[in-house]
C-alpha positions in Angstrom: -210.9 -307.8 -56.2 -208.1 -306.7 -58.5 -208.5 -304.4 -61.5 -209.1 -306.2 -64.7 -206.0 -306.6 -66.8 -205.2 -304.4 -69.8 -205.8 -307.3 -72.2 -209.2 -307.9 -70.6 -210.2 -304.3 -70.9 -208.9 -303.5 -74.3 -209.5 -304.8 -77.8 -205.8 -304.9 -78.3 -205.3 -308.5 -77.2 -201.8 -308.9 -78.5 -200.4 -307.9 -75.1 -200.0 -304.9 -72.8 -197.6 -303.1 -75.1 -200.3 -302.8 -77.7 -203.0 -301.6 -75.4 -205.0 -298.6 -76.7 -204.3 -295.2 -75.1 -208.1 -294.9 -74.3 -210.9 -297.4 -74.4 -213.3 -297.4 -77.4 -215.9 -294.7 -77.3 -214.0 -292.5 -74.9 -212.0 -290.3 -77.3 -214.6 -287.5 -77.2 -214.8 -287.4 -73.4 -211.0 -287.6 -73.3 -210.7 -284.5 -75.5 -213.2 -282.7 -73.2 -211.1 -283.5 -70.2 -208.0 -282.2 -72.1 -210.0 -278.9 -72.4 -210.3 -278.9 -68.6 -206.6 -279.3 -68.2 -206.0 -276.3 -70.4 -208.6 -274.2 -68.6 -207.2 -274.6 -65.1 -203.7 -274.1 -66.5 -204.8 -270.6 -67.7 -206.3 -269.8 -64.3 -203.3 -271.0 -62.4 -200.6 -269.2 -64.4 -202.6 -266.0 -64.7 -202.4 -266.1 -60.9 -198.6 -266.2 -61.1 -198.7 -262.9 -62.9 -201.0 -261.5 -60.2 -198.3 -261.9 -57.6 -196.3 -259.1 -59.3 -199.3 -257.1 -60.3 -200.8 -256.9 -56.7 -197.4 -256.0 -55.3 -197.5 -252.9 -57.5 -201.2 -252.0 -57.3 -201.4 -252.2 -53.5 -197.7 -251.4 -52.7 -196.9 -254.5 -50.6 -194.0 -256.8 -49.8 -193.1 -260.0 -51.6 -194.5 -261.9 -48.7 -197.9 -260.1 -48.8 -198.2 -260.5 -52.6 -197.4 -264.2 -52.3 -200.6 -264.5 -50.3 -202.2 -264.7 -53.8 -200.7 -268.1 -54.1 -201.6 -269.0 -50.5 -205.3 -268.3 -51.2 -205.2 -270.2 -54.6 -203.4 -273.3 -53.5 -204.8 -273.3 -50.0 -208.2 -273.9 -51.6 -206.8 -276.9 -53.4 -205.9 -278.4 -50.1 -209.2 -277.6 -48.4 -211.4 -279.0 -51.2 -209.5 -282.2 -52.1 -211.2 -284.5 -49.6 -214.8 -283.1 -50.3 -213.9 -283.8 -54.0 -212.9 -287.4 -53.2 -216.2 -287.9 -51.4 -218.1 -286.5 -54.4 -216.2 -288.8 -56.7 -216.8 -291.8 -54.5 -220.5 -291.2 -54.1 -221.5 -289.9 -57.5 -218.6 -290.6 -59.9 -215.9 -288.7 -61.7 -218.2 -287.0 -64.2 -220.2 -285.4 -61.3 -217.0 -284.3 -59.7 -215.8 -282.7 -62.9 -219.1 -280.8 -63.3 -219.1 -279.7 -59.7 -215.6 -278.3 -60.1 -216.3 -276.5 -63.3 -219.5 -274.9 -61.9 -217.8 -273.6 -58.7 -214.8 -272.4 -60.6 -217.1 -270.4 -62.9 -218.7 -268.7 -59.9 -215.2 -267.8 -58.6 -214.4 -266.2 -62.0 -217.6 -264.1 -61.8 -216.7 -262.9 -58.3 -214.0 -260.8 -59.8 -216.7 -258.4 -61.0 -217.6 -257.2 -57.4 -213.9 -257.5 -56.4 -212.9 -255.0 -59.0 -215.6 -252.6 -57.8 -214.7 -252.8 -54.1 -211.0 -252.1 -54.6 -210.1 -254.5 -51.8 -207.2 -256.9 -51.9 -209.0 -259.2 -49.5 -212.0 -259.6 -51.8 -209.7 -260.6 -54.7 -208.2 -263.3 -52.5 -211.8 -264.5 -51.7 -212.6 -264.7 -55.5 -209.4 -266.5 -56.1 -210.2 -269.0 -53.3 -213.6 -269.8 -54.7 -212.1 -270.2 -58.2 -209.4 -272.4 -56.9 -211.9 -274.4 -54.8 -213.7 -275.3 -58.0 -210.5 -276.1 -59.8 -209.4 -278.3 -56.9 -212.6 -280.4 -57.3 -212.0 -280.4 -61.0 -208.4 -281.6 -60.8 -209.1 -284.2 -58.1 -211.7 -285.6 -60.4 -210.1 -285.2 -63.8 -206.7 -286.7 -63.1 -208.0 -290.1 -62.0 -210.8 -289.9 -64.6 -208.1 -289.8 -67.3 -206.4 -292.8 -65.6 -209.7 -294.7 -65.7 -210.2 -294.0 -69.4 -207.7 -296.7 -70.5 -205.5 -299.6 -69.6 -203.3 -299.2 -66.5 -200.2 -300.0 -68.6 -200.6 -296.7 -70.5 -201.9 -294.6 -67.5 -198.8 -292.5 -66.9 -198.4 -291.8 -70.6 -202.1 -291.0 -71.0 -202.0 -288.6 -68.0 -198.9 -286.9 -69.3 -200.6 -286.4 -72.6 -203.6 -284.8 -71.0 -201.4 -282.8 -68.7 -199.4 -281.6 -71.8 -202.3 -279.4 -72.6 -202.2 -277.8 -69.1 -199.2 -275.6 -70.2 -201.1 -274.7 -73.4 -203.6 -273.1 -71.1 -200.8 -271.8 -68.9 -199.2 -270.0 -71.8 -202.6 -268.4 -72.6 -202.9 -267.3 -69.0 -199.5 -265.7 -68.9 -200.0 -264.2 -72.3 -203.2 -262.6 -71.0 -201.3 -261.2 -68.1 -198.3 -260.1 -70.1 -200.3 -258.4 -72.8 -203.5 -257.2 -71.1 -202.4 -256.4 -67.6 -198.6 -255.8 -67.0 -197.9 -253.2 -69.7 -201.0 -251.2 -68.8 -200.8 -251.0 -65.0 -199.8 -247.7 -63.5 -196.0 -247.5 -63.0 -194.4 -246.7 -59.7 -192.7 -243.6 -61.1 -196.1 -242.3 -62.3 -197.6 -242.7 -58.8 -195.1 -240.4 -57.2 -196.6 -237.3 -58.7 -200.3 -238.3 -58.2 -202.7 -236.9 -55.7 -204.7 -239.2 -53.4 -207.7 -239.0 -55.7 -205.6 -239.8 -58.8 -204.0 -242.7 -57.0 -207.4 -244.2 -56.2 -208.5 -243.7 -59.8 -205.4 -245.4 -61.0 -205.9 -248.3 -58.6 -209.4 -248.7 -59.8 -208.3 -248.8 -63.4 -205.5 -251.2 -62.7 -207.8 -253.6 -60.9 -210.3 -253.5 -63.7 -207.6 -254.9 -66.0 -207.5 -258.0 -63.8 -211.2 -258.5 -64.3 -211.3 -259.2 -68.1 -209.1 -262.3 -68.3 -210.9 -264.0 -65.4 -214.3 -263.3 -67.0 -213.0 -265.0 -70.1 -211.8 -268.0 -68.1 -215.2 -268.2 -66.4 -217.0 -268.3 -69.7 -214.7 -270.9 -71.1 -215.4 -273.1 -68.0 -219.1 -272.7 -68.4 -218.9 -273.8 -72.0 -216.9 -276.9 -71.1 -219.5 -277.6 -68.3 -222.3 -277.7 -70.9 -220.4 -279.9 -73.3 -219.5 -282.5 -70.6 -223.0 -282.4 -69.1 -224.5 -283.4 -72.4 -222.0 -286.2 -73.0 -222.6 -289.8 -71.8 -219.4 -291.1 -70.3 -218.8 -294.7 -69.2 -215.4 -295.7 -67.8 -215.1 -299.5 -67.1 -212.4 -299.1 -64.4 -214.5 -296.7 -62.4 -217.6 -298.8 -62.3 -215.5 -301.9 -61.6 -214.3 -300.3 -58.4 -217.4 -298.5 -57.3 -219.1 -301.3 -55.3 -215.8 -302.2 -53.6 -215.1 -298.6 -52.7 -218.4 -298.1 -51.0 -217.9 -301.1 -48.7 -214.1 -300.7 -48.1 -212.8 -299.3 -44.9 -209.4 -298.2 -43.7 -208.4 -296.6 -47.0 -206.4 -293.9 -45.1 -204.4 -296.5 -43.1 -203.7 -298.6 -46.3 -202.5 -295.5 -48.1 -200.4 -294.5 -45.2 -198.7 -297.9 -45.1 -197.9 -297.7 -48.8 -194.4 -296.2 -48.9 -194.5 -295.3 -52.6 -197.8 -293.4 -52.1 -196.7 -291.7 -48.9 -193.3 -290.5 -50.3 -195.2 -289.6 -53.5 -197.4 -287.2 -51.7 -194.3 -285.5 -50.1 -192.6 -285.3 -53.5 -195.8 -283.8 -55.1 -196.0 -281.2 -52.3 -192.4 -280.2 -53.0 -192.7 -280.4 -56.8 -195.7 -278.0 -56.8 -194.0 -275.8 -54.3 -190.9 -275.6 -56.5 -193.0 -274.9 -59.6 -195.0 -272.1 -58.0 -191.9 -270.6 -56.5 -190.1 -270.5 -59.8 -193.0 -269.1 -61.8 -194.2 -266.6 -59.2 -190.8 -264.9 -58.9 -189.5 -265.1 -62.4 -190.7 -261.6 -63.1 -189.3 -260.3 -59.9 -185.9 -261.9 -60.7 -185.9 -260.3 -64.1 -186.7 -256.9 -62.7 -184.9 -256.9 -59.3 -181.8 -258.9 -60.2 -181.2 -258.2 -63.9 -182.9 -254.9 -64.2 -185.3 -255.8 -67.0 -188.1 -253.3 -67.5 -191.7 -254.1 -66.4 -192.9 -254.3 -70.0 -190.3 -257.0 -70.9 -190.2 -258.9 -67.6 -193.4 -260.8 -68.3 -191.9 -262.2 -71.5 -189.4 -264.2 -69.5 -192.2 -266.0 -67.7 -193.8 -266.5 -71.1 -190.6 -268.1 -72.4 -190.5 -270.3 -69.3 -194.0 -271.6 -70.0 -193.4 -272.1 -73.7 -190.3 -274.2 -72.7 -192.5 -276.1 -70.3 -195.1 -276.7 -73.0 -192.6 -278.1 -75.6 -190.9 -280.2 -73.0 -194.2 -281.7 -71.8 -194.9 -283.2 -75.3 -191.3 -284.3 -75.6 -191.5 -286.0 -72.2 -194.8 -287.7 -73.2 -193.0 -289.3 -76.1 -190.0 -290.3 -74.0 -192.2 -291.9 -71.4 -193.2 -294.5 -74.0 -189.7 -295.8 -74.1 -188.0 -294.9 -70.8 -189.1 -295.8 -67.3 -190.9 -292.7 -65.8 -188.8 -292.4 -62.6 -185.6 -292.5 -64.6 -186.7 -289.4 -66.4 -188.0 -288.0 -63.1 -184.6 -288.3 -61.5 -182.7 -286.8 -64.4 -185.1 -283.8 -64.6 -185.1 -283.2 -60.8 -181.3 -283.2 -60.8 -181.2 -280.7 -63.6 -183.7 -278.6 -61.7 -181.4 -278.5 -58.7 -178.5 -277.4 -60.8 -180.5 -274.6 -62.5 -181.9 -273.4 -59.2 -178.4 -273.1 -57.7 -177.1 -271.3 -60.8 -179.9 -268.8 -60.3 -178.6 -268.4 -56.7 -174.9 -268.0 -57.4 -175.2 -266.0 -60.7 -177.3 -262.9 -60.1 -177.2 -261.9 -63.7 -178.6 -262.8 -67.1 -177.2 -266.3 -66.8 -179.1 -266.7 -63.6 -182.3 -265.4 -65.3 -181.9 -267.9 -68.1 -181.4 -270.6 -65.4 -184.7 -269.6 -63.8 -186.4 -269.9 -67.2 -184.8 -273.3 -67.7 -186.2 -274.7 -64.5 -189.4 -275.2 -66.4 -187.7 -277.9 -68.5 -187.1 -279.9 -65.4 -190.6 -279.3 -64.1 -192.3 -280.4 -67.3 -193.0 -284.1 -66.5 -193.1 -284.0 -62.7 -196.7 -283.5 -61.7 -198.3 -286.2 -63.9 -195.4 -288.6 -63.4 -195.4 -288.4 -59.6 -199.2 -288.6 -59.7 -199.2 -291.7 -61.9 -196.4 -293.5 -60.1 -198.0 -292.9 -56.7 -201.4 -294.0 -57.7 -200.5 -297.2 -59.6 -201.6 -300.3 -57.9 -204.0 -298.6 -55.5 -207.1 -300.2 -57.0 -210.2 -299.3 -54.9 -208.3 -296.7 -52.9 -207.5 -294.6 -56.1 -210.1 -291.9 -55.4 -208.9 -291.1 -51.9 -205.3 -291.5 -53.1 -206.0 -288.9 -55.8 -207.3 -286.5 -53.1 -204.1 -286.8 -51.1 -202.0 -286.0 -54.2 -204.2 -283.0 -54.9 -204.0 -281.9 -51.3 -200.2 -282.0 -51.8 -200.7 -278.9 -54.0 -200.7 -277.1 -50.7 -197.0 -276.8 -51.4 -197.9 -274.1 -53.8 -199.5 -272.2 -51.0 -196.9 -272.6 -48.3 -193.5 -272.4 -50.1 -193.8 -269.2 -52.1 -194.3 -267.1 -48.9 -191.2 -268.8 -47.5 -189.3 -267.8 -50.6 -190.8 -264.3 -50.4 -189.5 -264.0 -46.8 -186.0 -265.0 -47.9 -186.1 -262.5 -50.8 -187.3 -259.7 -48.4 -184.6 -260.6 -45.9 -181.7 -261.2 -48.3 -181.7 -260.9 -52.1 -184.1 -262.0 -54.8 -181.6 -264.6 -56.2 -181.0 -266.2 -52.7 -184.7 -267.1 -52.6 -184.2 -269.7 -55.3 -182.5 -272.0 -52.8 -186.1 -273.0 -51.9 -186.9 -274.7 -55.3 -183.4 -276.2 -55.2 -184.1 -278.0 -51.9 -187.6 -279.1 -53.1 -186.3 -280.6 -56.3 -183.5 -282.4 -54.5 -186.1 -284.3 -52.5 -188.1 -285.1 -55.7 -184.9 -286.6 -57.1 -184.7 -288.7 -53.9 -188.2 -290.0 -54.5 -187.2 -291.1 -58.0 -184.2 -292.9 -56.6 -186.4 -294.6 -54.0 -188.7 -295.9 -56.7 -185.7 -297.0 -58.9 -184.2 -298.9 -56.1 -187.4 -300.6 -55.0 -188.8 -303.9 -56.2 -191.3 -302.2 -58.4 -190.7 -302.2 -62.2 -191.8 -300.2 -65.2 -195.2 -300.8 -66.6 -198.2 -301.7 -64.4 -197.0 -301.5 -60.8 -198.1 -304.0 -58.3 -200.3 -303.1 -55.4 -198.4 -303.1 -52.1 -201.2 -303.8 -49.7 -203.4 -301.1 -51.1 -205.9 -303.2 -53.0 -207.4 -306.5 -52.0 
């Protein structure tokens, strides 16, 4: 059974081009989901700041500090399939509520972590927080897609995802204002006794607690608002019965080349994004010699650029085929990453900041293109694309090892390679038989 057409589902019967962005009665729930996108953006990018913070607090290598991202994005990988099962059995709303609840618990775990002064316990708290956000993201992204006609799905998802960097900027601002300037400097530690060092470490770790408690409270508030709201998405219920009885979703998804390559592209896109943002502060400090107090502002500038570009890209996606923009931005990202490698100076730092421009449309665009036409396999397909966020766990340690063994600027060859393969995915789609607008199913839906 195929998904009903846009003209069947929308009151705009003049044709697909006039289809509403969301179905009638779903504007309120759509806004609540936008709040979810902002909330997990804050958590994710506050984590980027923690890579540098933990390196100073616990005196560790770039590789060890990158384990922050491994714990965070590893949880995304581990919980994506359970999230898909929740969505399949109980629906997207239950999935969103489950994710919000678990993420709230993770945020609260920072209270005992700050008391125990143990790096490992902070990683556990981050894992639980990210586990909840994994379920939330696995549910919220296809939920947004189901809230309107398929013809506007990629644009709708880009609009929702545009508020992710709004939260991201809040997260980095919290880190840059409340954490980075106030942590004990390495020069100050040299003259401290063992007792003074322990007290300084306790104070520094307590700084990490405040922002995460704020995020936990925000997630709890969103949970209450969504729980009280009745949400009915026609597409989801149209597929429910078919999903329950369908078998072989995994094999169908594997045979779908666009989906399979899309998962790989998403893995590398997220890896490039986390690599660029995790080591922007280190590049500013180690390569250019920027002070600790100012270094965080470059990451902030990077995320502001990402935010502005996301809204610009959302507009452009209404008039330009998504994968044409994807190819152009991926190619730009490769160039900027290579400039960061070969120009270890202020130009290289500006290139690192500029990488965010190329990253701005990638996640929702790859997500939307890979899922289009999957029909009843959409929920498991969404899980695979969220599992691809594992790239954010595996690739930053690789870049960290390169930086430890060579120079900080050389490590940016990692995002360059990642974005080159994303560009190849865009070319693959452009040269295929699929066209702009609603993409046909290629054996995925029956």
